[in-house]
Backbone as a printed PyTorch tensor [residue, N CA C, xyz], in Angstrom:
tensor([[[-10.7960, -19.8780,   8.6860],
         [-10.4870, -20.0090,  10.2010],
         [-11.4640, -20.1390,  11.0510]],

        [[-11.2330, -21.2470,  11.7970],
         [-12.1050, -21.4970,  12.7980],
         [-12.2460, -20.1880,  13.5870]],

        [[-13.1680, -20.1770,  14.2400],
         [-13.3730, -18.6630,  15.8110],
         [-12.4550, -19.5920,  16.9310]],

        [[-12.4530, -20.5780,  17.2680],
         [-11.3850, -21.3650,  18.3400],
         [-10.4450, -21.0880,  18.0810]],

        [[ -9.7000, -21.1130,  16.8900],
         [ -8.3140, -21.1880,  16.5250],
         [ -7.8020, -19.6830,  15.8150]],

        [[ -7.4550, -18.9970,  16.8550],
         [ -6.9030, -17.5900,  16.9420],
         [ -5.2400, -17.6670,  16.5660]],

        [[ -5.0420, -17.1690,  15.0900],
         [ -3.8760, -17.4330,  14.8470],
         [ -2.6730, -16.0950,  15.4690]],

        [[ -1.6470, -16.4690,  16.0740],
         [ -1.1040, -15.3430,  16.3400],
         [ -0.3870, -14.3830,  15.1020]],

        [[  0.0700, -13.3630,  15.5810],
         [  0.9080, -12.6100,  14.6310],
         [  2.0140, -12.6620,  15.0070]],

        [[  3.3460, -13.3660,  14.4870],
         [  4.3210, -13.7670,  14.9710],
         [  4.9990, -12.9000,  15.0930]],

        [[  5.9100, -12.8760,  16.3920],
         [  7.0640, -12.1380,  16.8500],
         [  8.1980, -11.6650,  15.5430]],

        [[  8.5860, -11.0040,  15.1180],
         [  9.5330, -10.6100,  13.8930],
         [ 10.6490,  -9.8680,  14.6620]],

        [[ 11.9980, -10.7430,  14.3300],
         [ 13.2330, -10.0500,  14.9670],
         [ 13.4360,  -8.7510,  14.2400]],

        [[ 13.8850,  -7.7390,  14.9600],
         [ 13.8250,  -6.4920,  14.7120],
         [ 12.6790,  -5.2060,  14.6560]],

        [[ 11.8090,  -5.5560,  15.2330],
         [ 10.3540,  -5.0330,  15.0720],
         [  9.7620,  -5.3390,  16.5220]],

        [[  9.4230,  -4.3470,  17.2820],
         [  8.6510,  -4.4520,  18.7560],
         [  7.6670,  -3.9590,  18.4780]],

        [[  6.7290,  -4.4250,  18.9080],
         [  5.1780,  -4.6590,  18.9370],
         [  4.7380,  -4.1470,  20.7230]],

        [[  4.0210,  -3.1310,  20.6210],
         [  3.6300,  -2.7370,  22.0720],
         [  2.2580,  -2.4410,  21.8490]],

        [[  1.4040,  -2.5680,  23.1300],
         [ -0.0180,  -2.6310,  23.4160],
         [  0.0680,  -1.9190,  24.5490]],

        [[ -0.8290,  -0.5380,  24.4310],
         [ -0.6360,   0.4380,  25.2930],
         [ -2.2080,   0.6710,  24.9240]],

        [[ -3.2770,   0.4950,  26.1390],
         [ -4.6440,   0.4860,  26.0200],
         [ -5.3570,  -0.1900,  24.9680]],

        [[ -6.0070,   0.8460,  23.9290],
         [ -6.3900,   0.1150,  22.8320],
         [ -5.5840,   0.5990,  21.5650]],

        [[ -4.0280,   0.7100,  21.4600],
         [ -3.3720,   1.3840,  20.7920],
         [ -2.1740,   0.3470,  20.6880]],

        [[ -2.0220,  -0.0390,  19.3530],
         [ -1.1210,  -1.1480,  19.0160],
         [  0.1240,  -0.7920,  18.0550]],

        [[  1.2380,  -0.3940,  18.9520],
         [  2.3790,   0.5240,  18.0200],
         [  3.4310,  -0.7770,  17.7990]],

        [[  4.0000,  -0.5790,  16.1240],
         [  4.7770,  -1.6740,  15.7810],
         [  6.1880,  -0.5320,  15.2600]],

        [[  7.0170,  -0.9740,  15.6200],
         [  8.4790,   0.0060,  15.5260],
         [  9.7570,  -0.9050,  14.7220]],

        [[ 10.3530,  -0.6380,  13.7650],
         [ 11.2980,  -1.1870,  13.3410],
         [ 12.0030,  -0.6010,  12.4040]],

        [[ 12.8710,  -1.0280,  11.6050],
         [ 14.1910,  -0.3680,  10.9500],
         [ 13.6150,   0.7630,   9.8690]],

        [[ 12.2170,   0.5440,   9.3420],
         [ 11.6650,   1.5930,   8.4800],
         [ 10.8100,   2.5080,   8.5660]],

        [[ 10.6170,   2.2460,  10.1090],
         [  9.5260,   3.4680,  10.9010],
         [  9.0720,   2.7830,  12.2210]],

        [[  7.9680,   3.4450,  12.0800],
         [  6.8830,   3.4390,  13.0150],
         [  5.3470,   3.6570,  12.7360]],

        [[  4.4790,   2.9170,  13.2930],
         [  3.0040,   2.9140,  12.8550],
         [  2.3690,   2.5710,  14.1300]],

        [[  1.3970,   2.9050,  14.2460],
         [  0.3450,   2.9570,  15.4000],
         [ -1.0280,   2.8400,  14.7810]],

        [[ -2.2460,   2.0460,  15.1430],
         [ -3.6860,   1.2770,  15.3110],
         [ -4.0260,   1.4800,  16.4940]],

        [[ -5.0400,   2.2650,  16.3950],
         [ -6.1430,   2.1680,  16.9970],
         [ -7.2480,   1.3820,  17.4980]],

        [[ -7.2070,   0.4300,  18.2860],
         [ -8.2820,  -0.8080,  17.9750],
         [ -9.9620,  -0.2480,  18.1720]],

        [[-10.9180,  -0.9100,  17.7370],
         [-12.0890,  -1.1620,  17.6700],
         [-12.8890,  -1.6190,  19.3580]],

        [[-13.5580,  -0.9560,  19.6050],
         [-14.1150,  -1.3750,  20.9090],
         [-14.4210,  -2.8830,  20.7960]],

        [[-15.2330,  -3.5410,  19.7990],
         [-15.1090,  -4.8760,  19.4790],
         [-14.3170,  -6.2700,  19.1080]],

        [[-12.2250,  -5.4330,  19.5150],
         [-11.7990,  -6.5710,  19.6190],
         [-10.5820,  -6.5210,  20.3230]],

        [[-10.3940,  -7.3560,  20.9540],
         [ -9.2170,  -7.3510,  21.5640],
         [ -7.6230,  -7.9740,  21.1400]],

        [[ -7.1170,  -6.9480,  21.7260],
         [ -5.8890,  -7.7810,  21.3840],
         [ -4.7580,  -8.0460,  22.7340]],

        [[ -4.3290,  -9.0110,  22.9550],
         [ -3.0150,  -8.9890,  23.8920],
         [ -1.4190,  -9.8820,  23.5490]],

        [[ -0.5270,  -9.6200,  24.1550],
         [  0.5460, -10.0360,  23.5810],
         [  0.8890, -11.4910,  24.4480]],

        [[  1.1580, -12.3790,  23.6770],
         [  1.5800, -13.4440,  23.8930],
         [  3.0090, -14.2710,  23.5890]],

        [[  3.4350, -15.4550,  24.1060],
         [  4.9770, -15.6780,  23.8010],
         [  5.0540, -16.1240,  22.7830]],

        [[  3.6920, -16.1910,  21.5960],
         [  4.0330, -16.6240,  20.1900],
         [  3.9690, -15.5200,  18.9120]],

        [[  3.2570, -14.2050,  19.7800],
         [  3.0810, -12.9710,  19.2210],
         [  1.7420, -12.1910,  19.6570]],

        [[  1.3760, -11.4070,  18.8020],
         [  0.0630, -11.0800,  19.3400],
         [ -0.9070, -11.4890,  18.7270]],

        [[ -2.3050, -11.9050,  19.2370],
         [ -3.2160, -12.1600,  19.5230],
         [ -4.3110, -11.3460,  19.2060]],

        [[ -5.0780, -11.4680,  18.0470],
         [ -6.3520, -10.4480,  18.4100],
         [ -7.8210, -11.5540,  18.4050]],

        [[ -8.7200, -10.9550,  18.8690],
         [ -9.6640, -12.1680,  19.1980],
         [-11.0200, -11.1700,  19.4430]],

        [[-12.0900, -11.3570,  18.9810],
         [-13.2810, -10.5670,  18.9100],
         [-13.9850, -10.4730,  20.4240]],

        [[-14.3510,  -9.3480,  20.6970],
         [-15.0790,  -8.8150,  22.0980],
         [-16.3130,  -9.9690,  22.5850]],

        [[-16.7540, -10.2900,  21.0260],
         [-18.2430, -10.5880,  21.6470],
         [-18.1870, -11.9240,  20.5990]],

        [[-19.8510, -12.3590,  20.4900],
         [-19.7240, -13.2200,  18.9320],
         [-20.9640, -12.6020,  17.7780]],

        [[-20.6450, -11.2940,  17.9560],
         [-21.8690, -10.4830,  16.8620],
         [-20.9100, -10.6850,  15.5770]],

        [[-21.7850, -10.6630,  14.5520],
         [-20.7760, -10.6450,  13.3010],
         [-19.9090,  -9.7790,  12.8180]],

        [[-20.3020,  -8.1870,  13.7860],
         [-19.5120,  -7.2540,  12.9770],
         [-18.0750,  -7.2670,  14.0440]],

        [[-18.3200,  -7.9220,  15.2570],
         [-17.0810,  -8.2420,  15.5890],
         [-16.2070,  -9.3890,  15.0850]],

        [[-16.5160, -10.2100,  14.4660],
         [-15.9020, -11.6030,  13.7800],
         [-15.4560, -11.0350,  12.6460]],

        [[-16.0480,  -9.9950,  11.6920],
         [-15.5680,  -9.1180,  10.5530],
         [-14.4030,  -8.3920,  10.7370]],

        [[-14.4780,  -7.8600,  12.1370],
         [-13.6200,  -6.6560,  12.3530],
         [-12.1240,  -7.7720,  13.0230]],

        [[-12.5690,  -8.6800,  13.4910],
         [-11.2930,  -9.4170,  14.1840],
         [-10.4540,  -9.5470,  12.9380]],

        [[-10.6180, -10.3110,  12.0510],
         [ -9.9440, -10.7260,  10.7620],
         [ -9.2710,  -9.2960,   9.8260]],

        [[-10.3480,  -8.2770,   9.9550],
         [ -9.5110,  -7.1630,   9.5440],
         [ -8.4270,  -6.1720,  10.0390]],

        [[ -8.8030,  -6.3000,  11.6240],
         [ -7.7220,  -5.8680,  12.6650],
         [ -6.2890,  -6.8540,  12.4640]],

        [[ -6.4670,  -7.8660,  12.6410],
         [ -5.4280,  -8.9250,  12.2830],
         [ -4.7940,  -8.8200,  11.3070]],

        [[ -4.9860,  -8.7990,  10.3260],
         [ -4.2940,  -7.8920,   9.1270],
         [ -3.8630,  -7.2040,   8.9110]],

        [[ -4.9600,  -5.7540,   9.2450],
         [ -4.0160,  -4.4820,   9.4000],
         [ -2.7360,  -4.7110,  10.5610]],

        [[ -2.6460,  -5.2280,  11.2300],
         [ -1.4480,  -5.3160,  12.2350],
         [ -0.3930,  -6.5010,  11.7450]],

        [[ -0.8050,  -7.2880,  11.1260],
         [  0.0810,  -7.8820,   9.8900],
         [  0.5880,  -7.0310,   9.2080]],

        [[ -0.0030,  -6.2300,   8.4440],
         [  0.6460,  -5.5030,   7.4360],
         [  1.5750,  -4.2090,   8.0750]],

        [[  1.1940,  -3.7880,   9.2150],
         [  2.0590,  -2.8150,   9.9540],
         [  3.2600,  -3.3790,  10.2430]],

        [[  3.6540,  -4.9170,  10.9090],
         [  4.7370,  -5.6530,  11.1740],
         [  5.5180,  -5.6190,  10.0050]],

        [[  5.0110,  -6.0390,   8.9040],
         [  5.4710,  -6.1980,   7.5740],
         [  5.9370,  -4.8170,   7.0410]],

        [[  5.1620,  -3.9650,   7.2110],
         [  5.9410,  -2.6470,   6.6460],
         [  6.5600,  -1.9530,   7.2990]],

        [[  6.9240,  -2.1620,   8.5530],
         [  7.4530,  -1.5750,   9.8210],
         [  9.4000,  -2.1600,   9.4070]],

        [[  9.4840,  -3.8240,   9.1060],
         [ 10.2010,  -4.2990,   8.8020],
         [ 10.9650,  -3.9250,   7.3950]],

        [[ 10.1380,  -4.5120,   6.6230],
         [ 10.6730,  -4.6210,   4.8260],
         [  9.9750,  -3.1990,   3.7850]],

        [[  9.0120,  -3.0530,   4.6050],
         [  8.5420,  -1.7560,   3.8320],
         [  7.6050,  -2.0890,   2.5210]],

        [[  7.0460,  -1.5760,   1.5830],
         [  5.8740,  -2.2940,   0.5810],
         [  6.4260,  -1.3180,  -0.4380]],

        [[  5.8360,  -2.0860,  -1.8680],
         [  6.6290,  -1.6050,  -2.9990],
         [  5.6060,  -1.5590,  -4.3010]],

        [[  5.4340,  -0.3850,  -5.1420],
         [  4.5830,  -0.6470,  -6.1270],
         [  5.2810,  -0.2700,  -7.3590]],

        [[  5.3980,  -0.8730,  -8.5140],
         [  6.2040,  -0.2730,  -9.5560],
         [  5.1030,   0.5620, -10.5250]],

        [[  4.8430,   0.9040, -11.4530],
         [  4.4680,   1.5880, -12.5450],
         [  5.1360,   2.1690, -13.6860]],

        [[  4.6860,   1.4280, -15.1330],
         [  5.3540,   1.7020, -16.3430],
         [  4.7290,   2.6640, -16.9540]],

        [[  5.2790,   3.6220, -18.0550],
         [  4.7030,   4.3490, -18.5490],
         [  5.0760,   4.0960, -19.9530]],

        [[  3.5150,   3.9230, -20.6900],
         [  3.6410,   3.4490, -22.1220],
         [  3.0230,   4.7470, -22.7500]],

        [[  3.9680,   4.9640, -24.2460],
         [  3.0320,   6.0470, -25.1530],
         [  4.4780,   7.1880, -25.4210]],

        [[  3.9410,   7.0780, -26.7270],
         [  5.3090,   8.3650, -27.4890],
         [  5.4170,   9.7310, -26.6110]],

        [[  6.1060,   9.8490, -26.0420],
         [  6.6190,  11.1100, -25.3230],
         [  6.4960,  11.5980, -23.9600]],

        [[  5.6090,  10.3960, -23.3480],
         [  5.5370,   9.9850, -22.1640],
         [  6.6650,   9.6490, -21.2110]],

        [[  6.6180,  10.5820, -20.6200],
         [  8.3850,   9.9060, -19.2240],
         [  7.7820,  10.4480, -18.0480]],

        [[  8.5300,  10.2320, -17.2060],
         [  8.6250,  10.2740, -15.8800],
         [ 10.2300,  10.9510, -15.1730]],

        [[ 10.0400,  11.8220, -14.5450],
         [ 11.4370,  12.0420, -14.1430],
         [ 11.3070,  12.9610, -12.3420]],

        [[ 12.3290,  12.9500, -11.5790],
         [ 12.3380,  13.4770, -10.1440],
         [ 13.2600,  14.7530, -10.3700]],

        [[ 12.2800,  15.6040,  -9.5350],
         [ 12.3120,  16.9350,  -9.3140],
         [ 12.5060,  16.8750,  -8.0780]],

        [[ 14.0070,  17.1090,  -7.3390],
         [ 13.9930,  16.8450,  -5.9100],
         [ 13.4790,  15.6440,  -5.5310]],

        [[ 12.4450,  15.4960,  -4.4380],
         [ 11.6980,  14.4390,  -3.7750],
         [ 10.6720,  14.4320,  -4.5810]],

        [[ 10.0170,  15.3440,  -5.6900],
         [  8.7330,  15.5280,  -6.4220],
         [  9.2760,  14.5740,  -7.8130]],

        [[  7.5860,  14.2870,  -7.9970],
         [  7.8510,  13.3060,  -9.5810],
         [  7.2320,  14.1680, -10.6380]],

        [[  8.1850,  14.4450, -11.6400],
         [  7.6180,  15.2080, -12.6800],
         [  6.9960,  14.4790, -14.0850]],

        [[  5.8950,  14.5080, -14.2140],
         [  5.5210,  13.3710, -15.5150],
         [  4.6730,  14.3020, -16.4730]],

        [[  5.4550,  13.9270, -17.4790],
         [  4.9330,  14.3290, -18.6690],
         [  4.0430,  13.4520, -19.7930]],

        [[  2.7790,  13.6540, -19.6550],
         [  1.5860,  12.4590, -20.1450],
         [  0.9060,  13.0610, -21.2050]],

        [[  1.3470,  13.9100, -22.3690],
         [  0.6280,  14.3030, -23.1330],
         [ -0.2570,  15.4950, -23.1290]],

        [[ -0.1300,  16.1910, -22.1480],
         [ -0.9950,  17.2140, -21.5470],
         [  0.0560,  18.6380, -22.1930]],

        [[ -0.5550,  19.8030, -21.8200],
         [ -0.2860,  20.5540, -22.6140],
         [  0.9630,  21.5970, -21.2150]],

        [[  0.8820,  20.5280, -20.2230],
         [  1.6480,  20.9090, -19.0150],
         [  2.0040,  19.9000, -18.5760]],

        [[  3.3350,  20.0350, -17.6820],
         [  3.6440,  18.8690, -16.9830],
         [  3.2760,  18.7530, -15.8470]],

        [[  2.7470,  17.1670, -15.2250],
         [  2.1950,  17.3030, -13.9020],
         [  3.2130,  17.2090, -12.9150]],

        [[  3.5700,  17.4840, -12.0300],
         [  4.2660,  17.4050, -10.5120],
         [  3.3450,  16.7200,  -9.4660]],

        [[  3.8410,  16.0260,  -9.3000],
         [  2.9800,  14.6580,  -7.9370],
         [  4.2790,  15.0410,  -6.8340]],

        [[  3.5200,  15.7350,  -5.7250],
         [  4.0170,  15.9770,  -4.6360],
         [  4.3810,  14.5840,  -3.7750]],

        [[  5.0090,  13.8780,  -3.1500],
         [  5.2620,  12.8260,  -2.3390],
         [  4.7700,  12.8270,  -0.9930]],

        [[  3.4280,  12.2360,  -0.6580],
         [  2.5890,  12.6290,   0.6270],
         [  4.2250,  12.1210,   2.0250]],

        [[  4.0200,  12.3180,   2.8310],
         [  4.6430,  12.2150,   4.2250],
         [  4.8560,  10.3390,   4.4290]],

        [[  5.7880,   9.9950,   4.4820],
         [  6.0620,   8.7950,   4.7220],
         [  6.2850,   7.8570,   3.3740]],

        [[  6.2880,   8.2960,   1.9670],
         [  6.2090,   7.7470,   0.5720],
         [  7.7180,   8.3510,   0.0830]],

        [[  8.4060,   7.1970,  -0.3530],
         [  9.6040,   7.8700,  -1.1810],
         [  9.1340,   7.2730,  -2.6860]],

        [[  9.3280,   8.1080,  -3.6070],
         [  9.2030,   8.2540,  -5.3680],
         [ 10.7520,   7.6600,  -5.6450]],

        [[ 10.8410,   7.1380,  -6.9860],
         [ 11.3960,   6.9210,  -7.5150],
         [ 11.5630,   6.8240,  -9.0210]],

        [[ 12.2280,   7.3770,  -9.9500],
         [ 12.3210,   6.9120, -11.4980],
         [ 13.7930,   6.3400, -11.8680]],

        [[ 13.7530,   5.2470, -11.5860],
         [ 15.2110,   4.6100, -12.0450],
         [ 15.1210,   4.7290, -13.8690]],

        [[ 14.1330,   4.9650, -14.5340],
         [ 14.3360,   5.0380, -16.1340],
         [ 13.1550,   6.2770, -16.4440]],

        [[ 12.7750,   6.2270, -17.2610],
         [ 12.1610,   7.1160, -18.0450],
         [ 10.5930,   6.8900, -18.2500]],

        [[ 10.0590,   5.7310, -18.2620],
         [  9.4080,   4.7200, -18.0440],
         [  8.5770,   4.0920, -16.8660]],

        [[ 10.1110,   4.2310, -16.0190],
         [  9.4470,   3.3590, -14.7060],
         [  9.3720,   4.2430, -13.8710]],

        [[  8.1450,   3.8110, -12.8910],
         [  8.2560,   4.7020, -11.3850],
         [  7.9150,   3.4410, -10.4100]],

        [[  8.8330,   3.8440,  -9.3040],
         [  8.6490,   3.0250,  -7.9230],
         [  8.3920,   4.0900,  -6.8080]],

        [[  7.1120,   3.2970,  -6.1490],
         [  6.4080,   4.0900,  -5.0990],
         [  7.0920,   3.0310,  -3.7450]],

        [[  7.5440,   3.3620,  -2.7340],
         [  7.7870,   2.7670,  -1.6850],
         [  7.6660,   3.7850,  -0.2340]],

        [[  7.3510,   2.3710,   0.9000],
         [  6.8370,   3.2290,   1.9790],
         [  6.2990,   1.6230,   3.1280]],

        [[  6.3770,   2.2530,   4.1460],
         [  6.0410,   1.8020,   5.3800],
         [  4.5700,   1.3810,   5.6420]],

        [[  3.6840,   1.9390,   5.0140],
         [  2.2680,   2.3480,   4.7790],
         [  1.8300,   1.4290,   3.7020]],

        [[  1.5880,   0.0020,   3.7260],
         [  1.0590,  -0.7340,   2.4920],
         [ -0.5060,   0.6010,   1.7490]],

        [[ -1.3740,   1.0080,   2.7010],
         [ -2.2250,   1.6140,   2.4870],
         [ -2.1920,   2.9610,   1.5570]],

        [[ -0.7540,   3.8820,   1.9860],
         [ -0.5290,   4.8360,   1.4880],
         [  0.5330,   4.6970,   0.1600]],

        [[  0.8640,   3.5570,   0.2980],
         [  1.9330,   3.0290,  -0.5540],
         [  0.8980,   3.0110,  -1.6390]],

        [[ -0.1720,   2.1620,  -1.7840],
         [ -1.5870,   1.9560,  -2.8380],
         [ -1.9130,   3.1390,  -3.2820]],

        [[ -2.1410,   4.1760,  -1.9590],
         [ -3.0050,   5.3680,  -2.6960],
         [ -2.0410,   6.0210,  -3.6520]],

        [[ -0.7190,   6.2900,  -3.1080],
         [  0.3950,   6.8680,  -4.2150],
         [  0.0280,   6.6090,  -5.1650]],

        [[  0.2020,   4.9770,  -5.5330],
         [  0.6720,   4.9530,  -6.8190],
         [ -0.9180,   4.8650,  -7.8670]],

        [[ -2.1340,   4.7410,  -6.9680],
         [ -3.1350,   4.9780,  -7.6270],
         [ -3.3450,   6.4260,  -8.1560]],

        [[ -3.0360,   7.5660,  -7.2800],
         [ -2.8970,   8.9180,  -7.3530],
         [ -2.4340,   9.0040,  -8.4450]],

        [[ -1.1130,   8.3970,  -9.2000],
         [ -0.0590,   9.1980, -10.3510],
         [ -0.7820,   7.6740, -11.3850]],

        [[ -1.5800,   6.8850, -11.0080],
         [ -1.8400,   6.2310, -12.3620],
         [ -3.1450,   7.1440, -12.6790]],

        [[ -3.9260,   7.8530, -12.0640],
         [ -5.2660,   8.6240, -12.1940],
         [ -4.7620,   9.7150, -13.1840]],

        [[ -3.5600,  10.0450, -13.1410],
         [ -3.6180,  11.2290, -14.0600],
         [ -3.5810,  10.7560, -16.0100]],

        [[ -3.2420,   9.8280, -16.0740],
         [ -3.4970,   9.1400, -17.2030],
         [ -3.7490,   7.6650, -17.0340]],

        [[ -4.7850,   7.1980, -17.3110],
         [ -5.2780,   5.8170, -17.0420],
         [ -4.8810,   4.7420, -18.7230]],

        [[ -4.3650,   3.5980, -18.3110],
         [ -3.9650,   3.4000, -19.5800],
         [ -5.4160,   3.1720, -20.4490]],

        [[ -5.4490,   3.4190, -21.6590],
         [ -6.8500,   3.4040, -22.7830],
         [ -6.7000,   2.0210, -23.4640]],

        [[ -7.8610,   1.3460, -23.9340],
         [ -7.9310,   0.4640, -23.9900],
         [ -7.7650,   0.2360, -25.8730]],

        [[ -7.2280,   1.2260, -26.7340],
         [ -7.2780,   1.1240, -28.1990],
         [ -5.5610,   0.8170, -28.3120]],

        [[ -4.5540,   1.8420, -27.7960],
         [ -3.4930,   1.8770, -27.7420],
         [ -2.3380,   1.5350, -26.4390]],

        [[ -3.2470,   1.4720, -25.5390],
         [ -2.5190,   0.9660, -24.4280],
         [ -2.1040,   2.1660, -23.8970]],

        [[ -2.1390,   3.7310, -24.2960],
         [ -1.2960,   4.3160, -23.9720],
         [ -1.5280,   4.7750, -22.6600]],

        [[ -0.5900,   5.1970, -21.4840],
         [ -1.0880,   5.5620, -20.1410],
         [ -0.0450,   4.8540, -19.2480]],

        [[ -0.4390,   5.1950, -17.7980],
         [ -0.0030,   4.7550, -16.4600],
         [ -0.2130,   3.3440, -16.2180]],

        [[  0.5040,   2.4840, -16.1200],
         [  0.1390,   1.3010, -15.7320],
         [  0.8160,   0.5190, -14.9340]],

        [[  0.4120,  -0.2640, -13.8310],
         [  1.0290,  -0.9790, -12.9170],
         [  1.6360,  -2.1510, -13.5490]],

        [[  3.0100,  -2.3220, -13.0910],
         [  3.9740,  -3.5200, -13.6470],
         [  3.1100,  -4.5310, -13.5670]],

        [[  2.8670,  -5.3020, -14.8630],
         [  2.0870,  -6.9760, -15.0070],
         [  0.3630,  -6.7320, -15.3800]],

        [[  0.0300,  -5.2890, -14.6740],
         [ -1.4280,  -5.3400, -15.3820],
         [ -1.8680,  -5.5560, -16.5480]],

        [[ -2.9130,  -6.0800, -16.7340],
         [ -3.6000,  -6.5200, -18.0370],
         [ -4.2720,  -5.2820, -18.6910]],

        [[ -4.3340,  -4.9610, -19.7170],
         [ -5.2560,  -4.1620, -20.3950],
         [ -5.9440,  -4.7190, -21.4050]],

        [[ -7.3470,  -4.8770, -21.0530],
         [ -8.0860,  -5.2570, -22.4600],
         [ -8.0230,  -4.5160, -23.7460]],

        [[ -7.6190,  -4.7920, -24.6540],
         [ -7.3240,  -3.8920, -25.9400],
         [ -8.7480,  -4.2230, -26.6200]],

        [[ -9.1240,  -3.0840, -27.5740],
         [-10.2010,  -3.1990, -28.5020],
         [ -9.3510,  -2.8600, -29.5840]],

        [[-10.4780,  -3.3960, -30.7620],
         [-10.1950,  -3.3340, -31.9420],
         [ -9.9770,  -1.9490, -32.7540]],

        [[-11.1540,  -1.5280, -32.2100],
         [-11.1500,  -0.1070, -32.8260],
         [-11.8020,   0.1420, -34.3990]],

        [[-12.1840,   1.0460, -34.8110],
         [-12.6950,   1.5690, -36.1360],
         [-12.2210,   0.6770, -37.2580]],

        [[-13.4450,  -0.2660, -38.3040],
         [-13.2040,  -0.9590, -39.4270],
         [-13.2010,   0.2210, -40.5250]],

        [[-12.5910,  -0.2010, -41.5920],
         [-12.6820,   0.7450, -42.7680],
         [-13.1890,   0.0620, -43.8550]]])
């Protein structure tokens, strides 16, 4: 994108975006999120939507401009539709179940692991080998999914562990006899 063509974040029906001093707030059906702008970027509301522009011509301002635009676009998408990450569990005896709002994982340890959902994150286990993480904040959804995956990452020999749906695990051959 050229520096002169500032692509606005379009207005979305059902979502209200307000700019108050240096805080951008988005409210929608899935919740409310806000972002404090850095001093090197400016935001203004136009008829086309929210326009983000660098405050000066420095390299940092131009880098922060694109990052800020992406963060605000993700906020708007999150409060409208939300974000979702799906995980799957592979391994004999490995399973997941809901225990109230928390997730109970049996991953081959001597004990069961209980993952407490952070605020704003909803966990679901539709089957014993599937986990769904949903929420309005893209970063929080990804972090919660990564924390669950970190309990038992997929190993390269048999592929056992917790993986993202569609994730490719490079397999190793193992020992030769």
